[in-house]
C-alpha positions as semicolon CSV with decimal commas, in nm:
position;residue;x (nm);y (nm);z (nm)
1;M;-3,238;0,891;-0,584
2;A;-3,048;0,658;-0,811
3;K;-2,784;0,927;-0,928
4;M;-2,711;1,020;-0,514
5;G;-2,666;0,657;-0,465
6;S;-2,432;0,623;-0,740
7;R;-2,210;0,923;-0,630
8;K;-2,202;0,778;-0,245
9;H;-2,190;0,426;-0,316
10;L;-2,056;0,154;-0,513
11;K;-2,244;-0,147;-0,689
12;R;-2,067;-0,450;-0,526
13;Y;-2,014;-0,623;-0,865
14;K;-1,811;-0,318;-0,988
15;A;-1,624;-0,333;-0,679
16;P;-1,231;-0,421;-0,702
17;K;-1,165;-0,813;-0,717
18;H;-0,942;-0,753;-0,374
19;W;-1,233;-0,637;-0,165
20;P;-1,314;-0,876;0,102
21;I;-1,697;-0,875;0,003
22;H;-1,967;-1,100;-0,179
23;P;-2,065;-0,931;-0,470
24;K;-2,415;-1,098;-0,448
25;E;-2,483;-1,018;-0,072
26;N;-2,625;-0,658;-0,117
27;K;-2,653;-0,437;-0,398
28;W;-2,436;-0,142;-0,292
29;T;-2,096;-0,122;-0,114
30;V;-1,935;0,193;0,022
31;K;-1,759;0,406;-0,229
32;P;-1,424;0,526;-0,120
33;N;-1,351;0,914;-0,128
34;A;-1,078;1,076;-0,336
35;G;-0,760;1,030;-0,149
36;P;-0,404;0,927;-0,165
37;H;-0,470;0,575;-0,314
38;A;-0,679;0,503;-0,649
39;I;-0,969;0,266;-0,576
40;E;-0,852;-0,036;-0,743
41;E;-0,544;-0,020;-0,518
42;S;-0,744;0,084;-0,160
43;L;-0,996;-0,022;0,079
44;P;-1,265;0,234;0,217
45;L;-1,173;0,248;0,573
46;L;-1,506;0,090;0,681
47;L;-1,445;-0,221;0,503
48;V;-1,144;-0,258;0,713
49;V;-1,259;-0,197;1,036
50;R;-1,602;-0,425;0,962
51;D;-1,481;-0,705;0,719
52;I;-1,107;-0,723;0,778
53;L;-1,032;-0,647;1,127
54;G;-1,390;-0,748;1,243
55;V;-1,402;-0,483;1,518
56;A;-1,733;-0,394;1,394
57;D;-2,055;-0,609;1,331
58;N;-2,213;-0,388;1,082
59;S;-2,187;-0,066;0,909
60;R;-2,338;0,148;1,162
61;E;-2,105;0,017;1,437
62;A;-1,808;0,055;1,192
63;K;-1,880;0,412;1,139
64;R;-1,929;0,517;1,518
65;I;-1,565;0,343;1,599
66;I;-1,434;0,567;1,330
67;N;-1,608;0,865;1,383
68;K;-1,473;0,853;1,772
69;G;-1,119;0,887;1,631
70;D;-1,016;0,512;1,731
71;I;-0,867;0,421;1,392
72;L;-0,536;0,569;1,323
73;V;-0,365;0,562;0,963
74;D;-0,024;0,649;0,930
75;G;-0,057;0,794;1,259
76;R;-0,293;1,023;1,219
77;I;-0,693;0,993;1,310
78;R;-0,903;0,924;1,023
79;R;-1,272;0,985;1,101
80;D;-1,404;0,966;0,726
81;Y;-1,527;0,591;0,685
82;K;-1,482;0,634;0,320
83;Y;-1,121;0,727;0,364
84;P;-0,881;0,520;0,099
85;V;-0,625;0,256;0,297
86;G;-0,376;0,102;0,084
87;F;-0,038;-0,073;0,024
88;M;0,233;-0,008;0,290
89;D;-0,041;0,195;0,494
90;V;-0,002;0,109;0,893
91;I;-0,343;0,093;1,060
92;E;-0,339;0,164;1,438
93;I;-0,605;0,085;1,678
94;P;-0,467;0,212;2,014
95;K;-0,750;0,088;2,249
96;T;-0,660;-0,272;2,160
97;E;-0,277;-0,170;2,114
98;S;-0,318;-0,338;1,767
99;V;-0,076;-0,214;1,486
100;Y;-0,096;-0,354;1,112
101;R;0,045;-0,278;0,797
102;V;-0,140;-0,307;0,445
103;L;0,040;-0,577;0,224
104;P;-0,041;-0,796;-0,065
105;D;-0,159;-1,173;-0,045
106;E;-0,070;-1,426;-0,315
107;K;-0,336;-1,344;-0,511
108;G;-0,269;-0,948;-0,509
109;R;-0,529;-0,905;-0,251
110;L;-0,457;-0,650;0,021
111;I;-0,438;-0,787;0,372
112;L;-0,379;-0,658;0,716
113;H;-0,041;-0,789;0,887
114;P;0,003;-0,758;1,237
115;I;0,350;-0,572;1,314
116;P;0,563;-0,482;1,626
117;E;0,436;-0,151;1,784
118;E;0,780;-0,023;1,699
119;N;0,700;-0,071;1,352
120;R;0,402;0,140;1,364
121;E;0,627;0,476;1,347
122;F;0,769;0,463;1,006
123;K;0,615;0,333;0,658
124;L;0,771;0,242;0,319
125;C;0,691;0,447;-0,019
126;K;0,811;0,393;-0,370
127;I;0,900;0,660;-0,577
128;T;0,671;0,613;-0,893
129;D;0,763;0,947;-1,079
130;K;0,931;1,277;-1,083
131;T;0,800;1,598;-1,191
132;T;0,916;1,973;-1,213
133;I;0,752;2,234;-1,064
134;K;0,738;2,605;-0,991
135;G;1,107;2,733;-0,965
136;G;1,244;2,454;-1,132
137;K;1,242;2,204;-0,865
138;T;1,201;1,847;-0,889
139;Q;0,923;1,673;-0,707
140;L;0,919;1,318;-0,619
141;N;0,574;1,163;-0,663
142;L;0,534;0,866;-0,416
143;H;0,300;0,549;-0,453
144;D;0,052;0,684;-0,166
145;G;-0,001;1,017;-0,325
146;R;0,249;1,204;-0,112
147;N;0,478;1,434;-0,293
148;Y;0,829;1,533;-0,168
149;L;1,111;1,748;-0,302
150;D;1,388;1,596;-0,448
151;E;1,745;1,662;-0,279
152;G;1,891;1,511;-0,618
153;K;1,983;1,170;-0,444
154;Y;1,679;0,971;-0,570
155;K;1,531;0,784;-0,845
156;V;1,212;0,646;-0,966
157;G;1,201;0,295;-0,806
158;D;1,389;0,392;-0,504
159;V;1,203;0,352;-0,181
160;I;1,224;0,617;0,107
161;I;1,140;0,492;0,438
162;L;0,931;0,766;0,590
163;K;0,880;0,840;0,961
164;V;0,498;0,882;1,032
165;P;0,302;1,114;1,096
166;D;0,595;1,382;1,088
167;Q;0,701;1,242;0,720
168;G;1,073;1,296;0,780
169;V;1,310;1,071;0,578
170;K;1,481;0,780;0,796
171;E;1,625;0,610;0,514
172;V;1,634;0,515;0,158
173;I;1,623;0,203;-0,015
174;N;1,768;0,221;-0,401
175;F;1,631;0,005;-0,657
176;E;1,901;-0,176;-0,778
177;E;2,098;-0,516;-0,793
178;G;2,132;-0,726;-0,466
179;T;1,845;-0,560;-0,307
180;I;1,534;-0,715;-0,172
181;G;1,215;-0,674;-0,327
182;L;0,847;-0,781;-0,281
183;I;0,632;-0,840;-0,572
184;T;0,303;-0,666;-0,573
185;G;0,135;-0,806;-0,894
186;G;0,113;-1,033;-1,136
187;K;0,147;-1,432;-1,074
188;H;0,431;-1,393;-0,826
189;A;0,278;-1,117;-0,606
190;S;0,352;-1,132;-0,247
191;E;0,681;-1,339;-0,314
192;I;1,004;-1,225;-0,182
193;G;1,355;-1,236;-0,349
194;R;1,678;-1,051;-0,414
195;I;1,697;-0,824;-0,734
196;K;1,948;-1,034;-0,962
197;E;1,899;-0,825;-1,279
198;I;1,738;-0,543;-1,388
199;N;1,646;-0,549;-1,758
200;I;1,592;-0,201;-1,926
201;T;1,439;-0,223;-2,278
202;R;1,472;0,009;-2,564
203;S;1,144;-0,057;-2,692
204;S;0,777;-0,049;-2,646
205;M;0,816;-0,359;-2,432
206;P;0,784;-0,337;-2,024
207;N;1,121;-0,335;-1,834
208;T;1,173;-0,635;-1,659
209;V;1,361;-0,806;-1,335
210;Q;1,521;-1,147;-1,280
211;M;1,433;-1,211;-0,896
212;E;1,580;-1,473;-0,681
213;T;1,437;-1,640;-0,401
214;E;1,611;-1,734;-0,083
215;D;1,603;-2,096;-0,205
216;K;1,788;-1,983;-0,504
217;K;1,473;-2,037;-0,733
218;T;1,470;-1,725;-1,018
219;F;1,171;-1,545;-1,175
220;L;1,084;-1,276;-1,418
221;T;0,853;-1,024;-1,315
222;L;0,761;-0,656;-1,437
223;K;0,973;-0,397;-1,300
224;D;0,701;-0,188;-1,185
225;Y;0,584;-0,483;-0,961
226;V;0,919;-0,471;-0,757
227;F;0,883;-0,299;-0,450
228;V;1,213;-0,286;-0,255
229;I;1,213;-0,324;0,104
230;G;1,541;-0,404;0,222
231;K;1,929;-0,392;0,157
232;D;2,064;-0,700;0,339
233;E;1,721;-0,768;0,532
234;A;1,384;-0,669;0,493
235;A;1,291;-0,341;0,693
236;I;0,948;-0,451;0,772
237;T;0,779;-0,768;0,924
238;L;0,628;-0,985;0,649
239;P;0,355;-1,251;0,682
240;G;0,480;-1,626;0,756
241;G;0,808;-1,456;0,871
242;K;0,959;-1,408;0,512
């Protein structure tokens, strides 16, 4: 019986720190299924519905809402209460006309930011890697688990504005100096700034980026933490009207 619980559930004290649950309330919490986002970078859909949005009072009610098809992720109905929801995903509840985008707060925890209805038709996906597949073609690996064939004009670090749910490319934001970046981790998590300088090292040390905020303050962060979100202005709405 214990083994079955360990497969289906997760001990609360082992849950990622960004989950909105108290580690001592109960022994177990829901364990997300394998999916587009890794467990340490996502939230099970049940926690989103019950603990963050508060549209359900308990697990049973949350499961019923999800199973009825009342929750959409990136434009598609998700009936799996363990479906992993992650950074930049668009969550929609058609019955209440509510739409949210998953973003980080200042502590790196995932939050749901309300967005205008017209913003529900696209999401931003960062190119995290490129791989060669059968036939010698190059495949782009995106941060949310999607794969996309490279047309020869994208590089790692660029962000694709993807239409959802049809997955057509709307626009590309290049990872380059002058673009606007959202910091996704470290002590500057959730901060916004323009890329002032990209520092590529030729050693085992990580690459870094110098950012400049709107009030001209500068800070250094890891290249991997920078998620470009716009050229002249942000392509998405942000918490606090940033």
